[in-house]
N, C-alpha and C positions, 0 to 999 in steps of 0.2 A: 931120723933124718926127715927133712922137709921134702914133700912131693912138689913137683913143679907147679901144681895148682895152688898149694899152700904158699909157696914162695911168691907167686903172682899176687895173691890176695894181700900178703904182707907188704909187698912193694907198693901196691895200690893204696893201702891204708897209710903208709908213710908219706906218699905223695900228697894225699888229701890232708893229712895232719900238718905237713909243711906249708900248705897253701892257706890254711885257716888264719894265721896271724895277718897275712897280707889282706885278706878279705875284711877282717875286723878293722884294720887300720884305714881301709879305703872309704869307710862311711862314717859320718859323724855330724855333730852340730856344736855350735857355740853361740853365746849371747853377746851382742855388741850394741853400743849406743853410738849413734851418728849425730854429731852436734851441728855440722855444716853439710851442705849438699856436696856429695862426692860422686864420682863416676867410676864404674867398673866395666871394663870391656865395652866402653861406649854407651853404657846405660846409666841413667841417673838414679842415685840412691839418696833420697831426701832425709832430713833430720828425723830421728825417731829411734825406737827400740826395735832391734832386729834379732830374730833367731836365724842364724846362717847355717844351712844344711848342705852337705855335699855327699855325692854318691859317685863311686868310680869302680871300674873293673879293670882299669889300665892306668897308665900315667895321666890320662885325660880325666877331668872331673867335671861333673855338672854341679854348679853351686847355685843355691836358691836363697834369696834374701826374703824373709817372711816377716811381716809386721801385722799386728792385729788379726792373726790367723789367715792372712791373705798373702800369697806369693806375689811380690811386686817386681822382682827382677830375677831372671834365670839366665846364667851365663856359663861359658866354658872356661875352665882353667886347667892348669897342669900341676899334678902332685909332684913335689920335689922333696928329697931328703936333705935336711939342713945338717950343719956340722954338729950342733948341740941342741938340746931341748930348749924350748922357749919357756921363759918364766911367766908369761902372760898370754891371754888371748889378745891379739893385737893386729890392727891393719897397718901396713907400711904403705905410705902414700908418696906420690910425686906428681909432677905436672905432665899432662899429655901434650901432643903437638899443638893443640888449640889453647894451651895454657890453663886447662881445667885441673883441679885437684882430683887425682885418680888413685884408686886402690890398686897397688902394684902386687902386693902379697898379703896373705892372711897367715899368721902364725898361731899355733894353738898351745895353750899352757900344758906343760909336761910332755910335749911331743916333739920329735925331730921333724915330723911331717909338716910341710907348709904348702899352700896353694899359690901359684904364681899366675898372674893375668898379663896378657899382652895388650 
């Protein structure tokens, strides 16, 4: 039979094990090419090659656009679960209230996870 201490250790282990996939999915990076100036959360992202990294411990994510080893834009977004996995790493764009082309979402190849910007 399990002693109460053994049961507590087992329950703690199962809780940690269940949390690991969430933590792994909450951090990542992807490569993007921007051909025209875009805006994300009010910040300008000029043309170029970018490594986009995100970190999150909750539904909120800190997203950093890095080019030539230099962080050029750091913004907040929200991690949302999509209905299906994305076939590509892709920006979804639209116009903001000032008429500028803005990154509204980032989807990641092979993942249901996407990041949404306001």
